[in-house]
C-alpha positions as CSV (number, residue, x, y, z in Angstrom):
1,M,-15.3,26.8,-2.3
2,A,-14.0,23.2,-1.7
3,K,-10.7,22.1,-3.4
4,S,-11.4,18.4,-3.2
5,V,-13.9,15.9,-2.8
6,L,-13.1,15.2,0.9
7,E,-13.4,18.9,1.6
8,A,-16.6,19.4,-0.2
9,I,-17.9,16.5,1.9
10,Q,-16.8,18.1,5.2
11,V,-18.4,21.3,4.3
12,G,-21.6,19.7,3.3
13,Q,-21.2,20.5,-0.7
14,W,-22.8,17.4,-2.1
15,D,-23.0,18.7,-5.9
16,F,-19.1,19.2,-6.0
17,E,-17.2,18.1,-9.4
18,P,-13.4,18.8,-9.4
19,E,-12.3,20.7,-12.3
20,T,-11.0,18.4,-15.0
21,H,-10.2,20.6,-17.9
22,D,-6.5,19.8,-17.3
23,I,-6.6,16.7,-15.0
24,E,-5.5,13.3,-16.6
25,F,-6.0,10.0,-14.9
26,D,-6.6,6.5,-15.8
27,S,-9.8,4.9,-16.3
28,T,-10.8,1.3,-15.1
29,D,-12.4,-1.8,-16.4
30,A,-13.3,-2.7,-13.0
31,L,-17.0,-4.1,-12.7
32,P,-19.4,-1.5,-11.0
33,G,-19.9,-2.4,-7.5
34,S,-17.0,-4.6,-7.3
35,E,-14.2,-4.4,-4.4
36,E,-11.7,-3.4,-7.2
37,K,-14.0,-0.5,-8.6
38,L,-14.4,0.5,-4.9
39,Q,-10.8,0.6,-4.4
40,V,-10.3,2.7,-7.6
41,L,-13.0,5.1,-6.3
42,A,-11.3,5.4,-3.0
43,T,-7.9,6.1,-4.4
44,R,-9.4,8.8,-6.8
45,I,-10.9,10.6,-3.7
46,Q,-7.8,10.3,-1.8
47,Q,-5.8,11.9,-4.8
48,G,-8.5,14.7,-5.1
49,L,-9.5,13.4,-8.4
50,P,-13.0,13.0,-9.9
51,L,-14.9,9.9,-9.1
52,W,-15.8,9.1,-12.5
53,H,-14.0,8.7,-15.8
54,P,-15.8,8.9,-19.1
55,S,-14.2,5.5,-20.1
56,D,-14.7,3.7,-16.9
57,R,-16.7,0.3,-17.5
58,H,-20.4,1.1,-16.9
59,T,-22.0,-2.5,-17.3
60,Y,-21.2,-6.3,-17.2
61,D,-20.0,-7.6,-20.6
62,E,-22.2,-10.5,-21.3
63,Q,-19.6,-12.1,-23.5
64,L,-17.2,-12.2,-20.4
65,L,-20.1,-14.1,-18.7
66,A,-20.6,-16.6,-21.4
67,A,-16.6,-17.1,-21.2
68,L,-16.6,-17.7,-17.6
69,R,-19.5,-20.0,-17.8
70,E,-17.8,-22.0,-20.3
71,D,-14.7,-22.2,-18.4
72,G,-16.6,-23.7,-15.3
73,D,-18.0,-26.4,-17.3
74,E,-14.7,-28.0,-18.4
């Protein structure tokens, strides 16, 4: 059985999920698909952590979009 995501990929175990019962790691507010989120995922892989944290940001915040539009109008 693979011990990390990278090891699982190397042996073709595509449904691998690391055990998380005692693993603590930070969530991220990075937008899905953003360069920042990709960097977070790459770091998690390198550290042998699960790719997804239950508290990771899942969607784009419409309030943030509205605030950015207002700032652009000034």
